[in-house]
N, C-alpha and C positions, 0 to 999 in steps of 0.2 A: 295276767295274759290279757293281750290287747284284743280289741273287738272292733267290728265296724262302727257300732255306736260310740265307742270311745274316740275313734278317728273323727267322726262327725262332730262330737261334742267339742273336741279340741279345736278343730280347724273349720268347722261349719259357719260359725259366726262371721269370720273373716271372708269366707266364700260368698255368703249372703250380702256382705257389705259391698263386695267387689263386683258381683255379678247379678245380685237380686233383681235390679231393674229389667234385665232381659231374659231372666228365667221363666220357663213355662210354669204356671201355677200348680201344676201336679208335682213338679220337681220341688217347689218350695214346700208344699205340704208334706211330702215324704221326708225331705231333710228335717223339718221341724219336728215331725213325729218321732223319729228315730233318735234325734238329739234328746227328746223329752222321755224316751221310753225307760221305765224302771228308775226314774230318778226321784220320784215323789211329786213331780210337776203334774202328773195325770191323776193325782190321788193315791190313797194308800188302801189296801184291802187288809182286814183283820181277820185272822184264822185261829182256829183252836184244834189241836190234835185230838181225834177221836180216840186215841189209844192211851196216851200219857197225860193228856190235858195241857201241854205246853202251849202258850200263847204265841202267835206269829203275826208280825207286821211286814206285809209285802208290798212294795211299790207297784203300782199298776202298770202294765204293759201297754204299748201304743195299739197293738193289734193289727198294724198296717201290713198289708200283703207284701210289702217290700223289705220288711225288717227281718233280718236273718235270725234274730232272737225269738221271734213270735210265731213261728211256722211249723216247728219240728213236730207238734201233735197233728196238725192238719196233714202233714206229709204221711205220717204212719196210717192215718185214716183213709187217705186217698189209695195208698198202695193196697190196704186191705180190701177196699171196695172194688178197685179195678181187677185185683186177683181174682176176686169172686166172680167176675164176669168172663174170665178166660174160658175159652172153648177147648175141648180135647182135640186139637188139631195142630198142624204145623203153623208157626207165626213168622212174619216178616216185619223188620224194621226199615222203613223207607224214609230217606232224609232228602228233602228239597232245599237247595242253597241258590243264591243268586250271585252272579258276577260282583267283584268288588266295586266296579264302576257304578253300580245302582245302590250302594249303601248310603251315600250322601242324600240321595233323593228319598229313600225311605225313611232315614233318620229325620229329615225335615218335615216329613208328612207321614207320621207314624201311624195315625188311625187308619188312613187310606192305604199305606203300604203294607201294614200287617193284615189288613182285611183282603188285599189283593193277593197276599201270599197263600192264605186260607183257601180262598175262592179258587185261584188257578191250579193249586196243588191238589185240592180235593176233587175237582172236576176232572183233572187229568188222570187221576187214579180210577175214578168211577168209570171214565170213557174206555180205558185200555181193559179194565177188568170185565167190561160187558162184552169185549170181543171174543167170539167163540174159539179163536186160536189160543187164547189164554185161559181164563176162568169161564167166560161165557155167562156171567151173572151180572145183572144190573141192580142187583140187591146184595150189595157187600155191606161190611161194616168195618169201621176202624176209628182210632183214637188219635187225634193230632195235638202236639204239644209246641207252642212257639217258644224258641230259644234264641236269645239275642246277642249272647256274648261268647268270646272265645277264652282261652286259658288265662290270658293277661289282661282280661276286662275289655279288649278291644271289641268295637261294634261288629257284629257278624250274624246277622238275622238269618235263621233257617227254621224249618219245621220237620220235627220227627213224627212219623206215623207208626203205630203198632196195628199191624194188619193181620187178621186171621186169614189163613190159606185156603180162601174158598167164598162161596157166597150161595144165596138162595135161588132156586129156580123162579120163573116168573109167577107160578101159582102158589109159591111158598111151601110146597110139599117135600122137596128134595134138596139136599145139600150137593153143591157142585164144587168139587175140590179143585184147587190149583195143583200144579205139580209140586213135589215135596221140596225142592230146591229153587223154585223159580215161580214168581208171581206174575209179573209183567216185565217186558223188556226196558232196561234203563235208558238206553238211547231214545227209544220212541216216547217214553215218559218225559224225558228232559225237553225234547222238541215241542211236545204238546203243551208242558208246563210253560214254556217260554212264550209260545203263542197266546196262551190264555192270560199270562201276566201282562202281556203288552196290550192285550184288548182291555184289560182292567185298568191300566194306567190311562189309556186312550179316553176311557169314558169318564175318568176322573180329572181329565184336562191336564195331566202331568207328563204326557208323551214328549212335549217340546223340551223338557228338562233332561232328557236322557240322550246321551250319544247314540246316534243311529247304529254305530259299530256293535253295540251291545246285542242287538237283535240278530246280528249275522255270527256272533261268537258262539262257541260250543258251550251249553250250560251242563251242569252236573246234577245228576240225581242218583242216589246210591240206594240199592235194595239188597238186603241181606237176609237170609234165612236165619232165624234166631231161636229154633227149637219150640219149646212150649209157650214162649213170650214172657216168663217170669223174670228172667235176667234183665231183659229189656225194661220191663216195668220198674224194676229196683234202680236201673240206672237213670230213668227219666223222673222218678218220683222227688228227688231233692230239687229239681228244677222247676217243679209246678208250683212250689210255695216259697221260693226264695229268689233273689235276684243277684246275678253277677258273682257273689263271692260269700263264702260262709266264714263265721268268725274264727274257725280253727285254722284258717289259711293266714290271718293276720299275725305276723311275727312281732312287729314293733310299730310304734309311731312316735318319733321323737324329732326335735330340731327341725320341724316342718317337713319331714320325709316319713313315708309309709313303706314298710318292707313286707311283702307277702310271698307265699309259696306258689309254684304252679308247676306243672309237668308238660313237657314238649309231646307233641302227638307221636304215638309209638314208643314212648319211653316211660318207665315206671320211676325214674329217679327224680327226686323232689329238687327243684332249683328255686332261687329266691330272687326276687326282682325289687328294686327300690325306686320309688318314683317320688316327685314333689306331692305333698298332700293335697294341694289344690288340683293337681292333675288326677290324684286318685278319686277325689270327689267327683271330678267332671266325668271319669270313666264309669264310676258307679251310677250317676244319676242318668246318663245316657240310655240306660237299661230301664228306666221307670216307665211303666206302661201307661198309656192314655187312661184317664179315668173310666172305670166300669168296663174296660176291654177285656174279653175273655181269651185267656192264653191256652186254654184246654177245650177242645171241641170234639164231641162225638157224632159219628156219622151213621147213617144206614140203620141197621138192626140194633147198634149200639147207642143210638140216639135215645135220650130219655122220652121223645115224643113218637118213638117208633110203635106202630100197631102190633108188631110181632114180639112177644115177650122173649127175653134171652133164654129162658128155660126151655121155649119151645125150639129155638134154634139149637140149643145144646142137644136136645133130643134127636134132631135130625142128623147132627154131626155124629152121635153115638151110633145111630142106625147105619151110617155109612162105615165108620171105621170099626165099630165093634166095641163091646163093653171094656175090653183091656185098655184102650186109650183112655177112657174115663177114669178107670181105676188108677192108672199112672199119673193123670193130671192131677189127682187128689192126694198123691202120695207124699208131696213135699209142701206142707202149708208153710206160709210166709210168717216169720216172727214178727209181731206188731208191738211197737213200744206202748207200754200202758200209760194213758193219758192220766192227767190229775196230779196235784201237788202232794208232796209227802213230807213229813215231819223230819227235821235234819237230826233229831235226838234219837228217835226210835224207828223211824220210817212208817209210821202210821199214817192213814188219810187225814187230810185237813178238811175241816168243816168252816166255810165262809160265815163270818159273823155280820159283816157288813163293810161299807166302803166310805172313806172320806171323800169330800168334794175335791176336784182338781183345783191347782192353783189358778189356772186360766181355762176357760172353755175354749178348745181349739176344734176346728173342723178338719178331720183326717178322712182321706179315703180309704177304708178297710175293705173295700169289695174285692 
């Protein structure tokens, strides 16, 4: 079965030869890391099965955060952690997108553009949530995930927020609920987001690169009630620790062409798309994040630096909604994939005995 790594190993050298002089350093590092992943170039780890004693030699993985083969365990751990932070209240999925005319500017200035997306969208959410006509709380909490690709790997930067339906009072002693199926108005949120994003680009000196008509156009923000939030977390989890496309979507890579599956919006039917291998690599690499950039961010009482513990917030929510809500929230635990290597003969756990040195010492961004 084909994989992203196989595509890059087969056609990546030609891509580097052709475009290497103009490629950002992050793109080169990611391409080289995935090409070397599990080939032995990064060394070999030696294991013994603790059940049957069988010896195993396993080529080392690259660990790069953009590698589809290296992130499945992290995805499961993240889902378990975030599910444990869910509150027994209604949740909303709020998605901020930008007009297509802005995509080229953001792609050319990704660190600035992505930071502006987070800054403008989070500030707009906080501002409207503090309005007494809606939630009336300036102490809300939410989690944002940056997502830069569409179904066929086209460039489409947007941010999803998982938002508990309510917030804390100013003195932190009372839960102030949102309406069950309404958090804040989408139209007002879009207008405020547009203004704040424009201000962020202006401060960064990029406003002159944007067609002024963009600021007169209607922007789109979508806000949906999503029940207890579990389904939305499961939807977002795969996007947290992988980029653009998973290995299972690669159908073939032959004769300089790559075929992969996708689904159109609103359809469950699998379709296939075939593109030139160089074009596939270009589409994949345009979603590589700037080094060290955080694509998942926690705000308010969900922030790691919050002075209010999540358990204290949960108690206030329970006091408002009643104990039944808490029991219902705990009734459906999320299945988590057990991490760790297993013996291919008996399924027993493997004990690492040591590692051999890699063929060459390479500096990869694994943050």
